[in-house]
N, C-alpha and C positions, 0 to 999 in steps of 0.2 A: 536202250542206248548201248552202243558198243564201248567197252572200256579197254584201254591199251596201256601197257607198261613196257619199257625198254630194258632189255637185258643184254649187256655186252659180253661177248665171248670170242675166243680165237677162231680163226678160219677153220682150223682142223676139227673143231668141235661142232661145226654147223652142218652136220649131216642129218637133215630132217626127213622124217617120214613124210610121204606125200599124201596125207589124208586131205580131204577137201570138205568144205562146208559151203553149201549153196544157200544164199539168203533169199527171202521173198522178193527182195529188190532185184535179184538177178546177179548180184555180186558173188564171186566165188573166191573163197580164201583157201589157200593150199599151205600145208605145213604138217605139224604133228599135234594131234589132239592129246592134251596132257591131263585133262580131267573132265568129268561129266557128272552132273547132278540132275535131279528131276526138273530143275528150272533153267539150267544154263550149261553151255559148253565153253571150255577154255582151249584155244588153239595157239600154238607157237609157230610163228611164221618168220621167215628171214627176208632181209632186203635183197635187192637185185644182185649185189656182190657177195651175198651170203656172209656178211661180216657182222651183222647185228640181228639179234633175235627180238621179236616183239610179241608179247602175249596179248591176245585179244579175247575178251569175255563176251560171249554172244548169248542173249536170252533165247530160249528154245522157241518162243513165240515168233521170232524173226527168222527161224530156220525152215527152209523148204526141204532140204535133203542133206544127208551126211554119207560120205563114202570113205571107207578106211582102206589103207594100203594093204595089199596081200603080201605074204612073204616073197612070192615070186616077183611082184612089182618092186619090192624093196631091193631084192638082189639085182634086178635090172638097173634100177636107179643108181645104186652104189657103183656098179660096173661102169656106167656112163660117166658118173662124176669123177671117177678115177682117171678116165681118159680126157675129160674136159680140161684138166689142169695143164695138159701138154699142148701149148700153142706155139706155133712157129713165129719167130720174130724177124723182121727185116734187118735188124741190126745185131742179131745174136745167133750163133750156131751152137747147137748142143754137142757134147762129146760124141764121137762117132759110135760108141757102144750103146748110146741111148736110142738111136734110130731103130735097130732091130727089135728092141724091147717094146717100143711104142707100136711098131708095125705089127708085131705078134699079138699085142693086146687088142688092137683094132680088129684084126682078123678073128680073134676069139669072140669078141663081142658080137660081130656080125654072124658068126656061126651059131652062137648061143641064142641070139635074139634077132633072127632075120626079119621079123615083122615089127620090130620096135619102132616107135615114133621117132627115135633118134638115129635110125639106120642111115638115112641120107646124109646126115651131118657127119657121122662116123666114117662113112664111105669117102666123103670129101676130105676129111682129116687124113685118112689112110693114103689116099692118092697124093696128097701134098707131102707127107712124110716120105713116101716111096720116091717121089721125084727129087727131093732134096738130099736124100741119103748119099747117092754117088757124088754129088757136088760137095758135100761135107767131107767125104773121104778124100777127094782130090785136094780140097782146101787144106786139110790137115797135112797132107804130103807136101804140098807146095808152099805152105806157110801163108795161105790167104786168109782174109777175114771177111765176114759178112757185114756189108754196110749199104744201107738204102736198097736192100734187096739184091745187091750185086756181090760177087765174090772178087775181091780186089787185094792187091798187096797193101800192107800197112801204109806205105808211102802214098799210094793212090787214094786210099780212104782219108788220110790226113789232108791231102791236097783238096779233096772235095769238101771236107769239113771246114778248112780254112776259107775256101771260096764262098761257102754258104755264110760264114761269119762276116766276110767282107761285104757281101750283098746285104745282109741284115743291117750292118753298120751304115752302109750307104743309104738304105731306106730310112733308117732312124734319123740320120742327118738331114735328109730331104724333108722329113716330117717336121723336124725342129725348125728348119728354115722356113717352111710354109707357115708354121705357127707364129714365128717371129714377124714375118711379113704381114700376117693377118692382124697381129697386135699393133704394129706400126700404122697400118691403114686405119684401124679402129680409132687409135689416138688422134691421127690426123683429121679424121672425119669429125670427131668430137670437138677438136679445136676449131674447125671451120664453123661448126654450129654455134659454138660459144662466141666466136668473133662476129658472126652474123647477128646474134642476139644483142651483143653490145652495141653494134652499129645501129640497130633498130631502136634501142633504148636511148641512145644519144641524139638521134634525129629530132625528136620533139623538143628537146632543150634548145637546139640550134634554131629551130623554127620560132620558138617563143622569143628568143633574143632578137631575132631579125624583126619580128612584129613590134617589139617594144621600141626599137629604134625608129621604125617608121611611124609610130603613133604618138611621138612627142617626148620621147625620152631625152631630147636635147634640141631646143628650137631657138631661132634668132628673132629679135624684136626690131621692127622697122622704126628707127628713131624719128624719121621724118613725119610719120603718121601720129606721133604722140601729141596729146592735147595739152597746151601750156596752161599754167595757173594764172 
């Protein structure tokens, strides 16, 4: 049985070696093998965001194969991780001096590791940063800001933000009005059902009263037919 324990750590400390353990079930665990005995292995893995470390203890009877990261692979991984931090944002522009540094780092990675599994991703990243660099320089000169993927004056960006807020408020009010109408309709329907039930319950009482009156609940005596003593 696999055992797990959670270890919290800062993002900067979560640079894990990419060792891998393949289980008999076909599951592959990647991280850093921190200990090994004759009976078990202990591997430290990170979550998707690389913000939490989890240690898993694996019995060797459940292990199909183990592969440890080489120094060359470790160097490549660390180089890629240093680039992966730099992500362009539709609402944020980096300082202009950042662009040449990131572009140079991407060029170096592709030169050092042309056959890397990350090469296509780094190539896309490089193209994106090269395309935005002249726009960022122009924005810095003209006082533009990046908003929703566009380069706008602060006034234009504020106008778009205000319009988006108005639309969201209008949608919210429409939703509230729809909920109010639905509640009113539900209450009206319930009242109709209750009124109908009350009418059905009172109908047998009315029928019983009518039957009692017809069956002798008040009768007249014909005095002419009375037998004298």
